[in-house]
Each structure stands twice: as structure tokens, then as C-alpha cells.
N, C-alpha and C positions, 0 to 999 in steps of 0.2 A: 444507568444505561446511557451510552453515547450515541452519536448520530449513526454509527455503522453497526450497532449491536445485532440488529435483525439480519443484516447482510453477512456478518461474521457467522452467525448460526447456520445460515444456508451454505456458506462455503465449507464449514466444518462437516456438513451433511453431504458434501460432494457436489453441490449445485454450483452452476455458473450464475453470477448476478450482474445486473445492469443498474446503473444509477447515475444521477447528475449531481456531482459534488459542486459546492459553492465555495468561492474564495479565490485568492490570487497567488497562493504560495507556490503553485506549480506552473504559473504562467510561462508560456514558451513550450511546454509539453502538454499541459491540459489547461484549457481556458474554463472559467467559471461556467457551470451549467452544461458543459458538453457531456454527451452520453458516453459513459465508461463501462466497458465489459471487463470483469475480473473473474478469473478462473481459479479453482483450488490449485495449490502448488506444493511440490516437494521442495522445501528450503534448500536441499542439497543441489538443486538445479539452478539456483539463483546466481546472477552475476552482478557486478557493480554496474549501475545504470538502470537496472530493472526498477519498475515502479510497483510497489506492493501495498496492499491493504494490511495494516499492522496496528499494533498497540505498543506505545512507548510510554512508560511511567503513567499508565492509566488513561492516556489519551489515544484516540483512534485517528489514524492518518492514512491518506493515500499519497505516499511519498516515495522518494528515491532510496535505493540501496547505495550508500556512498562508499562503503568499505566492507570487506568481509575478513574476519580474523578468527581462526580456530572455532568455527561454528557460531560465531557472533556476527551480528549485522549492524552496521552504523546506518541510521536512518536520518534523512534530512529533506529539506524542500529544494526547489529549483531556484531559489534566490539567495543561497549561501547559508541558510540556517541549518543547524544540526539539532535533531531531536534527542539523540542518544543512541546507546547500544542496546540491542535486544538479542535474546536467544531464538532458536527455531520456533518455540511455542508462541512467540509473539507475532508471527507472520501467518496470515490467513489466506492470501491469494495474490496473484500477479495480474497486473493490467495487461490485457491482450489486445484491446481495441479502443480507440477514441473516435467518436463521430459527433457531428453537429446535430 
């Protein structure tokens, strides 16, 4: 189980979740320990630049959609890092609000 496993279960059940992620990979968009609200999302509605709660190669991230190609999504952080490509089933929710 990863840090977001319980949040993912709630999103899959249609619930909105709130949590305070730690780390600096999204600095400039999300600061460590800010309150983040993530809602379930239809991946077809996503656009480049959206921030999603997702799983890439077994790791859970709250990271950016960097590119979209034929139903696949390239995920990465806000510091130039790329996590990889995932399908629709690897995306669980979209960030809708960030608060202190």
C-alpha cells in the first residue's frame, strides 16, 4: 500500500478527498503540507496542465498531466521530472483546490 491507497479507494467510490501532501516536487503549484482537494474525474475531460492523483509504475503521485496521446497520459512533476505514461485506469482524481 502506498501513501494514497485509502484516498484512491474513496475516489473510486465517487467521494471527494482532502489531504496534505508532503514534498517539493510540485513547488510553485502545491507547497508541502497545503490542503489539497481532489475529486473523481473522467479521464476524457483531462487537459495538459491538470494535476491528478495517479499511479505510475506502482508509485502514487499528485502530479501534472504533461502530454496526452491516444488515451495515454504522460505524468510528471513541476520541476521538469517525468514519471512516465499511463492509461485511463491509472488516474483516480483531479486536483480542484489548494488551500493553506
